[in-house]
C-alpha positions as CSV (number, residue, x, y, z in Angstrom):
1,X,-1.8,-7.4,-2.5
2,X,-2.8,-5.0,-5.4
3,X,-6.0,-6.9,-5.4
4,X,-6.8,-6.5,-1.8
5,X,-6.0,-3.0,-2.0
6,X,-8.4,-2.2,-4.7
7,X,-11.1,-4.5,-3.0
8,X,-11.1,-2.5,0.0
9,X,-11.0,0.8,-1.6
10,X,-14.0,-0.2,-3.6
11,X,-15.9,-1.4,-0.7
12,X,-15.3,1.8,1.3
13,X,-16.1,4.0,-1.5
14,X,-19.5,2.1,-1.7
15,X,-20.2,2.2,1.7
16,X,-19.5,5.9,1.9
17,X,-22.2,6.5,-0.8
18,X,-24.7,4.3,0.9
19,X,-24.2,6.1,4.1
20,X,-24.4,9.5,2.3
21,X,-27.7,8.5,0.8
22,X,-29.0,7.2,4.3
23,X,-28.1,10.5,6.1
24,X,-29.8,12.4,3.2
25,X,-33.0,10.5,3.3
26,X,-32.9,10.2,7.3
27,X,-32.7,14.1,7.5
28,X,-34.9,15.6,10.3
29,X,-37.3,12.6,10.1
30,X,-35.2,10.1,11.7
31,X,-32.5,9.7,14.3
32,X,-29.2,9.3,12.5
33,X,-27.5,7.7,15.4
34,X,-27.7,4.1,14.2
35,X,-26.1,5.4,11.0
36,X,-23.4,7.2,12.8
37,X,-22.7,4.1,14.8
38,X,-22.3,2.1,11.6
39,X,-19.9,4.8,10.1
40,X,-17.9,4.8,13.2
41,X,-17.6,0.7,12.9
42,X,-16.6,1.2,9.4
43,X,-14.0,3.9,10.1
44,X,-12.5,1.7,12.9
45,X,-12.3,-1.3,10.5
46,X,-10.8,1.0,7.8
47,X,-8.2,2.4,10.2
48,X,-7.0,-1.2,11.1
49,X,-6.8,-2.0,7.4
50,X,-4.7,1.1,6.6
51,X,-2.5,0.1,9.4
52,X,-2.1,-3.4,8.0
53,X,-1.2,-2.0,4.5
54,X,1.4,0.7,6.4
55,X,3.0,-2.3,8.0
56,X,3.3,-4.4,4.6
57,X,4.7,-1.1,3.1
58,X,7.4,-0.9,5.6
59,X,8.3,-4.5,5.3
60,X,8.6,-4.2,1.5
61,X,10.6,-1.1,1.8
62,X,13.2,-2.9,3.9
63,X,13.0,-6.0,1.5
64,X,13.4,-3.5,-1.5
65,X,16.4,-1.6,0.2
66,X,18.1,-5.1,1.0
67,X,18.1,-6.2,-2.5
68,X,19.2,-2.8,-3.5
69,X,22.3,-3.5,-1.3
70,X,22.8,-6.8,-2.5
71,X,22.7,-5.4,-6.2
72,X,25.3,-2.8,-5.4
73,X,27.5,-5.4,-3.7
74,X,27.3,-7.6,-6.8
75,X,28.3,-4.7,-9.2
76,X,31.1,-3.7,-7.0
77,X,32.2,-7.3,-7.0
78,X,31.9,-7.4,-10.7
79,X,34.1,-4.2,-11.3
80,X,36.5,-5.3,-8.7
81,X,37.4,-8.5,-10.9
82,X,36.4,-6.9,-14.3
83,X,39.6,-7.5,-16.0
84,X,39.8,-11.2,-15.5
85,X,37.3,-13.2,-17.5
86,X,36.8,-16.1,-15.1
87,X,33.9,-18.4,-14.1
88,X,33.5,-16.1,-11.0
89,X,33.1,-13.1,-13.1
90,X,30.4,-14.6,-15.2
91,X,28.7,-16.0,-12.1
92,X,28.7,-12.6,-10.4
93,X,27.3,-11.2,-13.6
94,X,24.4,-13.4,-13.6
95,X,23.8,-12.8,-9.9
96,X,23.8,-9.0,-10.6
97,X,21.1,-9.4,-13.4
98,X,18.9,-11.7,-11.4
99,X,18.9,-9.2,-8.5
100,X,18.5,-6.2,-11.0
101,X,15.2,-7.9,-12.2
102,X,14.1,-8.7,-8.6
103,X,14.7,-5.1,-7.5
104,X,12.8,-3.8,-10.5
105,X,9.8,-6.0,-9.6
106,X,10.0,-5.0,-5.9
107,X,10.1,-1.2,-6.8
108,X,7.0,-1.6,-9.2
109,X,5.2,-3.4,-6.3
110,X,6.3,-1.1,-3.6
111,X,5.4,1.9,-6.0
112,X,1.8,0.5,-6.2
113,X,1.5,-0.2,-2.6
114,X,2.4,3.4,-1.8
115,X,0.1,4.9,-4.2
116,X,-2.7,2.6,-3.1
117,X,-2.1,3.4,0.6
118,X,-2.2,7.2,-0.1
119,X,-5.7,6.7,-1.7
120,X,-6.8,5.0,1.5
121,X,-5.7,8.2,3.6
122,X,-8.3,10.1,1.3
123,X,-11.1,7.5,2.2
124,X,-10.1,7.9,6.0
125,X,-10.4,11.6,5.7
126,X,-14.0,11.3,4.1
127,X,-15.0,8.6,6.6
128,X,-13.9,10.9,9.5
129,X,-15.9,13.8,7.9
130,X,-18.9,11.7,7.5
131,X,-18.7,10.3,11.1
132,X,-18.3,13.9,12.7
133,X,-21.9,15.5,12.9
134,X,-20.7,19.0,12.3
135,X,-19.3,18.4,8.9
């Protein structure tokens, strides 16, 4: 997912620079409506991609919270039978360690997804300003 986010970020930034250059060269000599139309199409596409990333971000938040709850339950289970050194205690400890490792990876991935989505919001604002003739 990180690769898709970075690829989209790079693509939109490149297109914004192209549009800025085209609008500068067009100036008063040409009609900028075809350029504005292409900017509008890119803006719609970008908004759809941002919505997709927001959806994925929500799903990852739910999964992260679910694994956090499982981790807490395993830790509570571990402490509830902490004084008996049984096979069940060792099994719960192994499960807790696996859940902790999984949770750390989910938190890292969610963090990257959250920050990447925030960067896409900045691109949305740039595209909107570029698409609005008054700016």
